[in-house]
C-alpha positions in Angstrom: 39.2 58.2 -40.0 42.8 59.3 -39.4 43.9 56.2 -41.4 41.9 57.1 -44.5 43.6 60.5 -44.4 47.0 58.5 -44.4 45.9 56.6 -47.2 44.8 59.7 -49.2 48.1 61.6 -48.6 50.1 58.3 -49.5 48.1 58.1 -52.9 48.6 61.8 -53.7 52.4 61.4 -52.9 52.9 58.5 -55.2 50.8 59.8 -57.8 52.7 63.1 -57.6 56.1 61.4 -57.6 55.2 59.4 -60.6 54.4 62.7 -62.4 57.3 64.5 -60.9 59.8 62.0 -62.3 58.4 62.6 -65.6 59.5 66.3 -65.4 56.2 67.9 -65.3 55.7 71.3 -64.0 52.9 72.6 -61.5 51.1 75.9 -62.1 51.7 77.9 -58.7 50.2 81.8 -58.9 50.3 81.5 -62.7 54.3 81.0 -62.5 55.5 78.0 -63.8 58.2 76.2 -62.1 60.0 73.0 -63.0 59.6 70.5 -60.4 63.1 68.6 -59.7 62.7 64.7 -60.8 62.9 62.3 -58.2 65.4 59.4 -58.7 64.0 56.1 -58.8 61.1 56.1 -55.9 60.9 52.9 -54.5 57.2 52.2 -54.7 57.5 48.7 -52.8 59.3 50.3 -50.2 57.0 53.1 -49.9 53.6 50.9 -49.7 55.0 48.8 -47.1 56.2 52.0 -45.0 52.7 53.2 -45.7 50.9 50.2 -44.3 53.3 50.0 -41.3 52.8 53.3 -40.4 49.2 53.5 -40.6 48.9 50.3 -38.6 51.5 51.6 -36.1 49.4 52.2 -32.7 46.7 50.0 -33.8 46.8 47.8 -30.8 45.4 44.4 -30.4 45.1 43.7 -34.3 48.6 42.3 -34.8 49.2 38.6 -34.5 52.5 37.1 -34.1 52.7 34.6 -37.5 55.3 32.3 -38.8 56.3 32.8 -42.4 57.9 29.9 -44.2 60.2 30.7 -47.1 61.8 28.6 -49.8 64.0 30.8 -50.8 64.8 34.7 -51.6 66.3 37.1 -54.0 65.9 40.2 -56.1 65.0 38.7 -59.7 61.1 38.2 -59.9 61.4 35.6 -62.7 63.9 33.5 -61.5 61.7 33.0 -57.8 58.8 32.9 -60.1 60.0 29.7 -61.7 61.2 28.0 -58.4 57.4 29.0 -56.9 56.2 27.1 -60.1 58.5 24.2 -59.6 57.4 24.0 -56.2 54.0 23.9 -56.9 54.6 21.2 -59.6 56.5 19.3 -56.8 54.4 19.7 -53.6 51.0 20.1 -55.3 50.7 23.2 -53.3 48.3 26.1 -54.6 49.8 29.4 -55.7 48.1 32.5 -54.6 49.0 35.8 -56.6 46.2 37.6 -55.2 45.9 38.9 -58.7 49.4 40.7 -58.5 51.9 40.1 -61.4 55.6 41.8 -62.0 55.1 45.4 -63.4 58.6 45.5 -65.3 57.9 49.5 -65.9 57.6 50.1 -62.1 60.2 47.2 -61.1 57.3 46.0 -58.5 55.1 43.0 -57.8 52.0 45.0 -57.7 47.9 44.4 -58.6 46.8 45.7 -61.8 46.2 49.5 -62.8 42.6 48.8 -63.1 42.1 46.6 -59.9 38.9 47.3 -58.1 40.7 48.2 -54.8 41.1 51.8 -56.1 43.7 52.5 -52.8 46.3 49.8 -54.0 45.5 49.6 -57.6 49.0 49.6 -59.5 50.9 49.0 -56.2 51.9 46.0 -54.0 49.8 44.9 -51.5 51.1 42.1 -49.0 50.1 38.8 -48.4 48.9 39.0 -44.4 46.6 36.3 -43.2 47.5 32.7 -42.4 47.3 30.3 -45.7 49.4 27.7 -47.0 49.6 28.8 -50.8 52.7 29.8 -52.7 53.1 33.5 -53.5 56.0 36.1 -54.1 56.4 39.1 -51.3 58.5 41.6 -50.3 60.5 40.2 -47.7 60.7 43.7 -45.7 57.0 43.6 -44.7 57.9 40.6 -42.5 61.5 41.2 -41.8 62.1 44.7 -41.1 66.2 44.8 -41.5 65.7 43.0 -45.1 66.7 44.8 -48.3 64.2 47.1 -50.1 63.8 44.9 -52.8 64.3 41.5 -51.7 61.6 39.2 -52.6 60.4 36.1 -50.7 59.1 32.8 -52.0 56.5 32.4 -49.5 55.1 28.9 -48.9 52.9 29.5 -45.9 51.8 32.0 -43.4 51.2 29.9 -40.1 49.6 31.0 -36.4 51.9 28.7 -34.5 55.5 28.0 -34.5 55.0 24.1 -34.6 52.7 24.3 -37.6 55.7 26.5 -39.6 58.3 23.9 -38.2 56.5 21.0 -39.8 55.9 22.6 -43.1 59.5 23.7 -42.9 60.8 20.2 -42.6 58.7 19.0 -45.5 60.0 22.0 -47.4 63.5 21.4 -47.0 63.5 18.0 -48.6 63.2 20.0 -51.9 64.6 23.5 -50.9 67.3 23.2 -48.5 67.8 26.6 -47.9 64.2 27.1 -46.6 63.6 29.2 -43.2 61.0 30.4 -40.8 60.5 34.2 -40.1 58.7 35.2 -36.9 56.7 38.2 -37.9 54.1 40.5 -36.0 51.4 40.8 -38.9 48.6 43.4 -38.6 45.3 41.7 -39.1 43.2 44.7 -39.3 41.8 46.5 -42.3 44.3 48.6 -44.2 41.6 50.7 -46.0 
C-alpha cells in the first residue's frame, strides 16, 4: 500500500510539473497565483529515481545481474542505428517493450495511451534477464552514470560467466562493449 501511495504522489508531481512548465495558474482560495515554470524537468531521471526509491527497503526482491552493453551515448537515433546493425549482424532479437523516443519529452518512453496507466508516457526500464537488444537509461543499472546517458543493452544475465561469454562474442563486432554488475529489483513496481 505504501508503494502505491508513492507512485500516486510521483504521478501527481510529474503531471503537475508538465503543467507548471507551461506556465499555468492554480486557484488558491479564489486568488489566482502564477506558478513559476520549472526548468527542464528530467523525466527519465525522475522515473529512475522513483522506481529506485519505491523499491528501497524491499529486501529479498533484488537480484544481482550482469548487464552487457555494446555502447553508450546521448543520441538516441545513432544508438538505435547501432542496435539495428547489431540485430542484422548477430541475428539477436530487439525488445523495445513498446517504447519509442519521445522527441518532445527527450525521453525513451511508453506511448501516452499505453495500457499501463502508471508508466504511460514515461520511461519504464528493462529489468529481467533476457538476451534481447534494447536502449535503456544507463543510470538505472549504474548509479554514477550521467542522467541522459543511453545504453545499448544486448543482454541481462544472471551469472557473470554467461555475461562474459556474451561479451566475448559481442566484442568481435563492438569493441567498446562492457559488462555492468547491477542489483536490479525484480519485484512488482506497481
